[in-house]
C-alpha positions in Angstrom: 0.0 0.0 0.0 2.8 2.4 0.9 4.7 1.5 -2.3 1.6 2.2 -4.3 1.0 5.5 -2.7 4.7 6.5 -3.1 4.5 5.5 -6.8 1.4 7.5 -7.2 2.9 10.6 -5.5 6.0 10.4 -7.7 4.0 10.0 -10.8 1.8 13.0 -9.8 4.9 15.1 -9.1 6.3 14.2 -12.5 3.0 14.9 -14.3 2.8 18.2 -12.4 6.5 19.1 -13.2 6.4 18.3 -16.9 4.0 21.2 -17.9 6.2 23.6 -15.9 9.3 22.4 -17.6 7.7 22.8 -21.0 6.6 26.3 -20.1 10.1 27.1 -18.8 11.7 25.9 -22.1 9.1 27.7 -24.2 9.6 31.0 -22.3 13.3 30.7 -22.5 13.3 30.0 -26.3 10.9 32.8 -27.0 13.0 35.2 -24.9 16.2 34.1 -26.7 14.5 34.8 -30.1 13.3 38.2 -28.9 16.7 39.1 -27.4 18.5 38.1 -30.7 16.0 40.2 -32.8 16.3 43.2 -30.5 20.1 43.0 -30.7 20.1 43.2 -34.5 17.4 45.9 -34.5 19.3 48.1 -32.0 22.6 47.7 -33.8 21.1 48.7 -37.1 19.1 51.6 -35.7 22.2 53.0 -33.9 24.3 52.7 -37.0 21.7 54.4 -39.1 21.4 57.4 -36.7 25.1 57.9 -36.6 25.6 56.9 -32.9 29.1 55.6 -33.5 30.3 58.9 -35.0 28.7 60.9 -32.2 30.4 58.7 -29.6 33.7 58.8 -31.3 33.7 62.6 -30.9 33.3 62.1 -27.2 36.5 60.1 -26.9 34.9 56.7 -26.3 36.5 55.3 -29.4 39.9 55.1 -27.6 38.3 53.1 -24.8 36.9 50.6 -27.2 40.0 50.2 -29.4 40.9 46.8 -27.9 37.4 45.6 -27.6 35.7 43.5 -30.3 32.6 45.7 -30.1 32.0 49.1 -31.4 29.8 51.6 -29.5 26.5 50.4 -31.2 27.5 46.8 -30.9 28.2 47.2 -27.2 24.8 48.8 -26.6 23.1 46.0 -28.7 24.9 43.3 -26.7 23.8 44.9 -23.4 20.2 44.9 -24.6 20.6 41.3 -25.6 21.7 40.1 -22.2 19.2 42.3 -20.4 16.3 40.7 -22.4 17.8 37.2 -21.6 17.9 38.0 -17.9 14.2 39.1 -18.0 13.4 35.9 -19.9 15.2 33.8 -17.3 13.4 35.5 -14.5 10.0 34.8 -16.1 11.0 31.2 -16.9 12.1 30.4 -13.4 9.0 32.1 -12.0 7.0 29.2 -13.5 8.3 26.9 -10.7 7.2 29.3 -8.0 9.3 31.1 -5.4 12.9 29.8 -5.5 16.4 31.3 -4.8 17.3 31.5 -8.5 14.2 33.5 -9.3 14.9 35.8 -6.4 18.4 36.4 -7.6 17.3 37.1 -11.1 14.7 39.5 -9.8 17.3 41.5 -7.9 19.6 41.6 -11.0 16.7 42.8 -13.2 15.8 45.5 -10.7 19.4 46.6 -10.7 19.7 46.9 -14.5 18.1 50.4 -14.8 20.7 51.7 -12.3 23.5 50.1 -14.4 22.1 51.7 -17.6 22.1 55.1 -15.9 25.6 54.6 -14.7 26.8 53.8 -18.2 25.1 56.9 -19.5 26.8 59.0 -16.8 30.2 57.7 -17.7 29.6 58.3 -21.5 28.3 61.8 -20.8 31.1 62.6 -18.5 33.7 61.4 -21.0 32.1 63.5 -23.8 32.0 66.6 -21.6 35.6 66.0 -20.5 36.8 65.7 -24.1 34.9 68.8 -25.2 36.3 70.8 -22.3 39.8 69.6 -23.0 39.5 70.6 -26.7 38.1 74.1 -25.7 40.8 74.7 -23.1 43.5 73.4 -25.4 42.4 75.7 -28.2 42.1 78.7 -25.9 45.5 78.1 -24.2 47.2 76.7 -27.3 49.8 79.4 -27.3 50.8 78.8 -23.7 53.4 76.2 -22.7 51.1 74.8 -20.0 47.9 74.7 -22.1 47.9 71.0 -22.7 48.7 70.2 -19.1 45.7 72.3 -17.9 43.4 70.7 -20.5 44.6 67.2 -19.5 44.0 67.9 -15.8 40.5 69.2 -16.4 39.7 66.2 -18.5 40.9 63.7 -15.9 39.1 65.5 -13.1 35.7 65.5 -15.0 36.1 61.8 -15.9 36.9 60.9 -12.3 33.8 62.8 -11.1 31.7 60.8 -13.7 33.2 57.5 -12.5 32.5 58.3 -8.9 28.9 59.3 -9.7 28.4 56.1 -11.7 29.7 54.0 -8.9 27.4 55.7 -6.4 24.5 55.2 -8.8 24.9 51.4 -9.0 25.7 51.2 -5.3 29.1 49.6 -5.9 31.9 50.6 -3.4 29.9 53.5 -2.2 31.5 53.1 1.2 34.9 53.3 -0.5 34.6 56.0 -3.2 33.3 58.7 -0.9 36.0 58.3 1.7 38.6 58.2 -1.0 37.4 61.4 -2.5 37.4 63.0 0.9 40.9 61.7 1.6 42.2 63.1 -1.6 40.8 66.5 -1.0 42.0 66.4 2.6 45.5 65.4 1.4 45.6 68.3 -1.0 44.5 70.7 1.7 47.0 69.3 4.2 49.9 69.6 1.8 49.0 73.3 1.1 48.6 74.0 4.9 51.8 72.3 5.9 53.7 73.8 3.0 52.6 77.3 3.7 53.3 76.9 7.4 56.6 75.1 6.8 58.5 77.7 4.9 57.2 77.3 1.4 55.9 80.9 1.2 59.1 82.3 -0.3 59.7 79.5 -2.9 56.0 79.7 -3.9 56.2 83.4 -4.2 59.2 83.1 -6.5 57.5 80.4 -8.5 54.3 82.5 -8.8 56.4 85.4 -10.0 57.9 83.2 -12.7 54.5 81.9 -13.7 53.0 85.4 -13.9 55.9 86.7 -15.9 55.6 83.8 -18.3 51.9 84.3 -18.5 52.4 88.0 -19.3 54.7 87.0 -22.1 52.5 84.2 -23.5 49.1 85.7 -23.2 49.5 88.0 -26.2 50.6 85.0 -28.3 47.6 83.0 -27.1 45.3 86.0 -27.9 46.8 86.3 -31.4 46.5 82.6 -32.1 42.9 82.7 -30.8 42.1 85.7 -33.1 43.7 84.0 -36.1 41.7 80.8 -35.4 38.5 82.9 -35.1 39.2 84.7 -38.4 39.9 81.5 -40.2 36.7 80.0 -38.9 34.7 83.1 -40.0 36.3 82.9 -43.5 35.4 79.3 -43.8 31.8 80.0 -42.8 31.6 82.8 -45.3 33.0 80.6 -48.0 30.4 78.0 -47.2 27.6 80.5 -47.2 28.6 82.4 -50.3 26.4 81.4 -53.3 28.2 80.3 -56.5 27.7 82.6 -59.5 25.4 81.0 -62.1 24.7 82.2 -65.7 21.4 84.0 -66.2 18.4 82.0 -67.1 18.2 81.3 -70.8 21.8 82.2 -71.5 23.8 79.5 -73.4 27.5 79.3 -74.0 28.4 78.4 -77.6 30.5 75.3 -77.8 34.1 75.5 -78.8 34.6 75.6 -82.6 31.0 76.7 -83.4 30.6 78.8 -86.5 28.7 82.1 -85.8 25.6 82.7 -87.9 25.7 84.7 -91.1 25.4 88.5 -90.8 27.6 88.7 -87.6 30.8 90.6 -87.9 34.0 88.8 -87.0 37.4 90.3 -86.7 39.5 89.6 -89.8 43.2 89.2 -89.7 44.7 89.9 -93.2 48.2 90.4 -92.0 50.4 87.8 -93.8 52.6 85.6 -91.7 56.1 86.7 -91.1 58.6 85.7 -93.8 56.0 85.3 -96.6 56.3 87.2 -99.9 53.1 88.7 -101.4 52.3 87.7 -105.0 53.1 90.1 -107.8 50.8 93.0 -108.2 49.6 92.9 -104.7 50.5 95.2 -101.8 51.7 93.8 -98.6 49.5 96.4 -96.9 46.3 95.3 -98.7 44.3 96.9 -101.4 43.0 99.7 -99.2 46.5 100.8 -98.0 48.2 100.5 -101.4 48.2 104.3 -101.9 49.6 104.9 -98.4 52.7 102.7 -98.7 56.0 104.5 -98.4 
């Protein structure tokens, strides 16, 4: 009797599990198809709208040089795996509450934060590159222009990375103390240096920097004005309309014979070295009486 009941219970469990397994496989297969289709669609759409060119201007191209994905391919791959995670969550949800389903639910809930973090890093990189270009162009005539532009670029990217880490909640307890420690270190170095006798060396160095700035600022201003004039000339050249012949006017082709009745300049002067025939004047019939 017990064996029969155990057999019946096992058979009922298998019969109950098989539809769930079939639903799990169907959901997983459909989710895989949807993820694959969305990956191709996102890749094509981003390439059509010029996403790769826009991202390359922001300096992300250098970060993806060693990667097998370009910018649009990377976004499409992220979409692919995000859809797969959602499909896995739905598929494991068929079996009821379980640890795997809970883990996938937490990951899916974390995905929007990860997307926002990626956007923050991309925007920070683009802003940092733009600021570096602007500062480098404005201070191009100065010896320390590139250094200032590079420092600003690194600082903006670091702020973007810290903001992204805080967004996804990774190492929040580490990034904030590190930032505070860096700022405190800089402030401590300044305070200790000023109180420890660096006033005179810093004063001399500031004098040298100011003297160099006074010498280099006119050069930077001249280069900036030349760049502005060149840009204005280029804009005027692009906006200037090309001269077109008036409507209805036609240019005769080369070698075309003019119609009868039109006067054409005649050249009756014989070539140099030729002897006119007997009875003719080398000055023509009209000038025969005026020959010397």
